[in-house]
Residue, then its C-alpha position, 0 to 999 in steps of 0.5 A: x554462596x547459597x546452597x543449591x538443592x537438587x530435586x527430581x526433575x518433576x515431583x513424582x506423581x502417579x506413573x510419570x517418567x522422566x524423558x530423555x534429555x529432560x535434565x534435572x531441576x534444582x532449587x537455588x536457595x540463593x535466588x529462591x527459585x527452581x532452575x533447570x537446563x535441558x538439551x535440544x537440537x537447534x535446526x538452524x546450526x544443526x547442533x545440540x544445545x542447552x536451554x535454561x528455565x527458571x520459576x519461583x513457583x515450583x519445579x513443575x513450572x520449570x518442567x511446563x516451560x521446558x515441555x512448551x519449548x519442545x512442543x513448539x519445536x515439534x510444530x516447526x517453531x523456533x522458541x528462541x526466535x519467538x522471544x525477540x521483540x516485535x520492534x527488532x523483528x520489524x526492523x529485520x523484516x523491513x531490511x532483509x525481506x522488504x527493502x529489495x522486493x517492493x517499490x521505493x515509495x512502498x518501502x518508505x511508507x512501511x518504514x514510516x508506519x513501523x517507526x511512527x505507529x508500531x515500534x513506539x507503542x507495541x515494539x517491546x512486546x515479544x513475538x510470542x506475547x502478542x495477542x489479538x486483543x493487544x493488537x486490536x486495542x492498539x488499532x483503537x488507540x491509533x484511531x483515537x490518540x495516535x499520530x501527531x499531537x495525539x489527535x488520532x490517525x485516519x482510519x485508512x492509515x490505521x488499516x494500512x498499518x494493520x495490513x503491514x503488521x499482518x504481512x510481517x507476522x505472516x512472514x514470522x510464522x513462515x520462518x518458524x518464529x511464531x506458531x500463529x499470526x495474532x494480527x489476522x483476527x483483528x478487525x479493520x477500522x470502518x472507513x467511508x469512501x471518498x466523495x467523487x466529484x464529477x465535472x460538468x462539460x462547462x466546468x471542464x472547458x473552463x478548467x482547460x481554458x484557465x490552465x492554458x492561461x496559467x501555463x502550457x504545462x498546467x494545460x497539457x496535464x489537465x487535457x491528458x487527465x480529462x482525455x485519458x483518465x491517467x493518474x497524476x503520477x502516470x502523467x508526470x512519468x510520461x515520456x515522448x517515446x511512449x506516445x505514438x502520434x501516428x496510431x493516436x495511442x500512448x503507453x503507460x509504462x512508468x510513473x513519477x513519485x516523490x520519495x525521501x530522495x526527491x521525485x523519481x521515475x519508477x518503472x513499476x506501475x501500480x498494478x500489472x494492468x496499470x501498464x497499458x495502451x490508451x487510445x487517444x481522442x483527437x483533441x488530446x492528440x492535437x493538444x500534444x502536438x501543440x505542446x510539443x512545439x511549445x516545448x521545443x521553443x522552451x528548450x531553445x529559450x533555456x539553452x544551457x540549462x535544459x537537458x532533454x531527458x524525454x519527459x513530456x512534463x519537464x521543468x526548466x532543467x529537463x528533469x521530472x516535475x513534482x506531481x504532489x506539488x502540482x496537485x496542491x499549489x497549481x491545481x487546487x490553489x490556482x486553477x480551481x479558483x480561477x475556473x470557479x470550481x470548488x477547491x474540494x475537487x481533487x485532481x484525481x476527480x478528473x480521472x473520475x470525470x473521464x470514466x463517468x463521462x464514458x460510462x454515461x455515454x454508454x461505453x462498455x464498463x470493461x473498456x473503461x476499466x482497461x483505459x483506467x488500468x484497474x486490476x479487476x473490472x470489479x473495482x470499476x463496477x464498485x467505484x462507479x456503481x452510481x453511474x451504472x445504476x442510472x444507465x438502467x434507464x438508458x438500457x430500457x429506452x434502447x430496448x424500446x427503440x429496438x422493439x419499435x424497429x431500430x436494428x441494434x446490429x447496424x451499430x456493430x457493422 
């Protein structure tokens, strides 16, 4: 065996004194390095333990590592945990801190981001080794070369991955795994707002006509969207028990989403304001009555197959339908061409059409925001700023009418 030469814990310079528990640093001639073991208190196990450090440079370097270790402990950081790899932490975080606290669709989205966009590239970095520069460069890499066939990811996908990593590292800070979150100071990728396409009245009427010719389900989906501004997932999650024909209202309480386990109904809507009451115009009420009669005949026609589970939008077995499949195969590929409408129009644009029509007709933006289930009125203002700007002209005209003798209070009576 090679000899092990014991040396002072640090090279004696000035009046430096050895602290309690700092042990002894020695030079291991066989391994040609300085080594040392030091005692520390493990808060997790409430026991006293020993930690090994080494350096090929000097005894001072071993001392520096030991003092850094103890300094982190005083700050509430567990230096042992900060040594684990990011990939290992992300797996643990996903399973133990997210799986039972977020919606299934959200969990699956996190799972995909971690598996595809984080672990293969920066997963081997230790938590303590992550820096803002490393992470920022990774966002640029994902934007330019990440994803399928090295073609780069969409800016929104990169930003979603960034938000996920910030969450995971924030929790690591709270748990004492690391001192600070290096992802916080990274910059999000600039994104452009998706173009909103608003249908004209004639386009909307043509769309409803061809939808009814296609089938009754397509028709009622389009009618509900134009008449309520509901999201596609909310329409497909709608139950008859949530429709009050007497009061002409419906209640948005759940949504249908596609997961790795098929299309499921989730009771958690997008935001707390998404759970809402929506007053119905007469044309929607009449359409729902007609559609309900049709569905009753449909049940009889499919006796033995159709099990009534109460869904408004149901397949031949009475189960919830796949919203994304409808959006692409029915709405985009079948209905739009037949109605003579550009395939660039998305189903979500029916929601925008509903909101824009109301705003252009002078309906208060707060009312529109409540119908749409936006979490704040600011979202409505930002989304439909182009409409609200044009309403200034209408406002000026109304003021002129008031000046000329029109009493504005009569409309309130």
